[in-house]
C-alpha positions in Angstrom: 89.2 72.9 83.0 91.5 74.6 80.6 93.9 77.2 81.8 93.3 80.8 81.1 95.4 82.3 78.3 97.6 85.4 78.6 94.9 87.2 76.6 92.2 86.1 79.2 94.3 87.4 82.0 94.9 90.7 80.2 91.1 91.2 79.7 90.5 90.4 83.4 93.2 92.9 84.4 91.8 95.6 82.2 88.3 95.1 83.5 89.5 95.2 87.1 91.6 98.3 86.5 88.6 100.1 85.0 86.7 99.4 88.2 89.6 100.4 90.5 90.2 103.6 88.4 86.5 104.6 88.5 86.6 104.2 92.3 89.9 105.9 93.0 90.0 108.6 90.3 87.8 111.0 92.2 90.0 110.7 95.3 92.7 113.3 94.6 95.1 111.8 97.3 94.9 108.2 96.0 98.5 106.9 95.5 100.0 104.3 93.2 100.1 101.9 96.1 96.4 102.2 96.6 95.8 101.3 92.9 98.0 98.3 93.3 96.4 97.2 96.6 92.9 97.6 95.2 93.8 95.7 92.0 94.9 92.8 94.3 91.8 93.1 96.4 89.5 92.9 93.4 91.5 90.0 91.9 91.5 88.0 95.1 88.0 88.7 96.5 86.1 89.2 93.2 83.9 92.0 92.1 80.8 90.9 94.0 82.6 90.7 97.3 84.5 94.0 96.9 81.4 95.9 95.7 79.2 94.2 98.2 77.9 95.9 101.4 80.6 94.6 103.8 83.6 95.8 101.8 81.9 99.0 100.6 81.3 100.0 104.2 85.0 100.1 104.7 85.9 101.6 101.3 83.3 104.4 101.5 84.0 105.6 105.0 85.0 109.2 104.3 86.2 109.8 107.8 89.4 107.8 106.9 91.7 108.8 104.0 91.5 106.8 100.8 95.0 105.3 101.1 94.2 104.0 104.6 90.9 102.6 103.3 92.7 100.8 100.5 95.3 99.4 103.0 92.5 98.2 105.3 90.7 96.5 102.4 93.9 94.7 101.5 94.6 93.7 105.1 91.1 92.3 105.4 91.7 90.4 102.2 94.9 88.9 103.7 93.0 87.8 106.7 90.4 86.2 104.5 93.1 84.3 102.6 94.8 83.1 105.7 91.5 81.7 107.0 91.0 79.8 103.8 94.5 78.4 103.8 
């Protein structure tokens, strides 16, 4: 398969950022770190996994601050990657 071009990666990053921004913008305490972590989570896990029921249960738990939820989503993604490797 041909490699993706820089233009392809740019389009993917823009699409992922729009999703992350739509999720985090309403959260007034969301930090830059949360944006970065969520971008990585979306890129690694894919939209379907992140927006699926398992990950959404973690991300939408309002009893926990948004920055902690983003960190947990990232940590879960690291565990997922370690199990694959």
